[in-house]
C-alpha atoms as one frame of an Amber mdcrd trajectory, in Angstrom:
protein
  21.836 -40.993 -54.311  24.712 -40.676 -51.847  22.833 -39.855 -48.499  24.642
 -37.683 -46.031  23.508 -37.206 -42.429  24.489 -34.618 -39.943  23.462 -33.640
 -36.576  22.253 -30.329 -34.957  21.626 -29.855 -31.179  18.318 -28.221 -30.239
  17.369 -26.233 -27.045  16.318 -29.400 -25.575  19.242 -31.250 -24.151  17.276
 -34.600 -24.515  17.011 -34.217 -28.086  19.199 -34.213 -31.456  18.247 -33.714
 -34.786  19.569 -36.020 -37.830  18.998 -33.932 -41.159  19.567 -35.775 -44.524
  20.023 -34.421 -47.938  16.684 -35.789 -48.938  13.045 -34.753 -48.177  11.619
 -37.481 -45.799   7.945 -35.961 -45.882   6.036 -32.965 -46.519   4.749 -31.589
 -43.398   5.598 -33.126 -39.900   4.650 -36.053 -38.046   5.140 -36.940 -34.234
   5.969 -40.595 -32.521   6.125 -39.746 -28.918   5.843 -43.173 -27.784   6.589
 -46.651 -28.996   2.834 -47.399 -29.363   2.098 -44.352 -31.615   4.862 -45.419
 -34.029   3.194 -48.528 -35.493   2.131 -46.507 -38.515   5.782 -45.894 -39.369
   8.418 -48.387 -40.387  10.920 -45.804 -39.612   9.916 -44.643 -36.230   9.085
 -48.312 -35.441  12.703 -49.179 -36.094  14.229 -46.372 -34.012  12.212 -47.552
 -31.180  14.229 -50.441 -30.933  16.973 -48.717 -29.679  16.580 -48.913 -25.958
  17.816 -45.429 -25.627  15.135 -43.731 -27.863  12.205 -41.957 -26.170  10.618
 -40.127 -28.652  10.816 -39.748 -32.494   9.604 -36.625 -34.651   9.667 -36.381
 -38.469   9.689 -32.951 -40.351  10.735 -32.298 -43.908  14.416 -33.525 -44.087
  15.249 -34.300 -40.603  14.230 -36.702 -37.830  14.302 -35.421 -34.208  15.184
 -38.206 -31.362  14.559 -37.924 -27.997  17.050 -39.860 -25.749  16.400 -41.533
 -22.463  17.943 -39.973 -19.222  20.570 -42.666 -19.054  21.898 -42.327 -22.690
  24.619 -39.962 -23.527  24.718 -38.292 -26.792  28.489 -39.025 -26.959  27.485
 -42.865 -27.055  24.625 -43.007 -29.175  24.952 -40.430 -31.938  27.090 -42.443
 -34.054  24.922 -45.413 -33.938  21.635 -43.248 -34.545  23.568 -41.611 -37.295
  24.421 -44.477 -38.929  21.001 -45.985 -38.763  19.257 -42.820 -40.386  21.779
 -42.849 -43.195  20.912 -46.755 -43.694  16.703 -46.251 -43.084  17.022 -43.212
 -45.762  19.153 -45.214 -48.255  16.638 -48.362 -48.165  13.767 -45.537 -48.268
  12.080 -46.816 -44.936   8.738 -45.024 -44.865   8.156 -42.242 -42.245   4.340
 -43.082 -42.596   2.525 -46.054 -44.081  -0.797 -43.775 -44.738  -0.116 -40.641
 -47.114  -2.098 -37.950 -45.673  -2.648 -34.628 -47.557  -0.743 -31.830 -45.354
  -2.433 -28.946 -47.060  -2.184 -25.397 -45.307  -6.025 -24.722 -45.418  -7.004
 -22.582 -42.697 -10.435 -22.505 -41.301 -12.404 -20.186 -38.761 -13.150 -16.771
 -38.148 -10.962 -14.056 -39.964  -9.246 -13.648 -36.392  -8.360 -17.373 -36.381
  -7.159 -17.632 -40.080  -5.075 -14.782 -39.578  -3.399 -16.490 -36.484  -2.844
 -19.517 -38.452  -1.175 -17.795 -41.042   1.157 -16.283 -38.655   1.857 -19.558
 -36.909   2.562 -21.249 -40.316   4.825 -18.300 -42.033   6.713 -17.287 -39.050
   6.790 -19.433 -36.134   6.460 -22.952 -37.865   9.774 -22.285 -39.695  11.653
 -21.312 -36.536  10.375 -24.093 -34.444  11.456 -26.605 -37.350  14.719 -25.025
 -37.026  15.008 -26.365 -33.507  13.861 -29.755 -34.485  10.101 -29.514 -33.221
   6.598 -28.495 -34.594   3.886 -26.230 -33.921   0.240 -26.738 -34.217  -2.888
 -24.293 -33.966  -5.500 -25.718 -31.469  -7.953 -22.910 -30.776  -8.686 -19.209
 -30.020 -11.191 -18.695 -27.600 -11.542 -15.450 -25.437  -8.359 -13.997 -26.527
  -6.645 -17.236 -25.733  -4.665 -19.050 -28.534  -3.958 -22.569 -27.753  -1.150
 -24.478 -29.607   0.506 -27.977 -29.289   4.400 -28.257 -29.219   5.496 -31.485
 -30.482   9.275 -32.781 -31.191  12.069 -31.334 -29.616   9.507 -28.367 -28.102
   7.761 -30.976 -26.293   9.169 -31.148 -22.792  12.128 -28.518 -23.656  13.299
 -26.472 -20.712  13.246 -22.974 -22.952   9.820 -23.967 -24.417   7.634 -21.872
 -22.054   9.995 -18.662 -22.856   9.685 -19.568 -26.465   5.739 -19.656 -26.020
   5.378 -16.646 -23.922   8.452 -14.073 -25.273   8.663 -15.360 -28.834   5.153
 -16.748 -30.159   2.699 -14.716 -27.672   4.508 -11.371 -28.301   4.467 -11.879
 -31.925   0.743 -12.812 -32.172   0.085  -9.738 -29.662   1.895  -7.525 -32.083
   0.178  -8.623 -35.143  -3.257  -9.564 -33.964  -4.554  -7.369 -31.300  -7.382
  -9.537 -30.231  -4.770 -11.792 -28.701  -4.204 -11.630 -24.994  -2.366 -14.880
 -24.437  -0.673 -18.128 -25.782  -0.761 -21.387 -23.857   0.353 -24.697 -24.974
  -1.925 -27.800 -24.855  -0.453 -30.635 -22.733  -0.065 -33.735 -24.605
């Protein structure tokens, strides 16, 4: 199979999506630090570049966060070539395969919140090179975790409040607020 790689900018100017025409993994996995990448041969190799400051994988893309001093114009071609080679060599995203099932747990309201996040919010967030995970629902407050390009993105607060919070309030009347858990 001939691997093609193309890039897309994300709302976070420090991150870029590198998309390939092959499934890299089912689900998503975040390697926000070099140390966390030990379980991923692919991410471990990316962190060997001194301008890489974060790595996130989902379905057919890897989102790379760059260091402040790096310029996309300089590093994008290097990363594009690396992602192409790593994909062709079938470098693994994860050493251990974890079942990424979508079984939701909790009360009827919690299950409804998780289903909405999975069906409506997750695809939109993944389009921007990120991921969202449900953490909890207590006293009307939904806590989520944003990863990938969403972590530290200047527009993530707006996305959280204007997008996710308004959607959940509209679809689940028990929701009063949505907050993001700090990593």
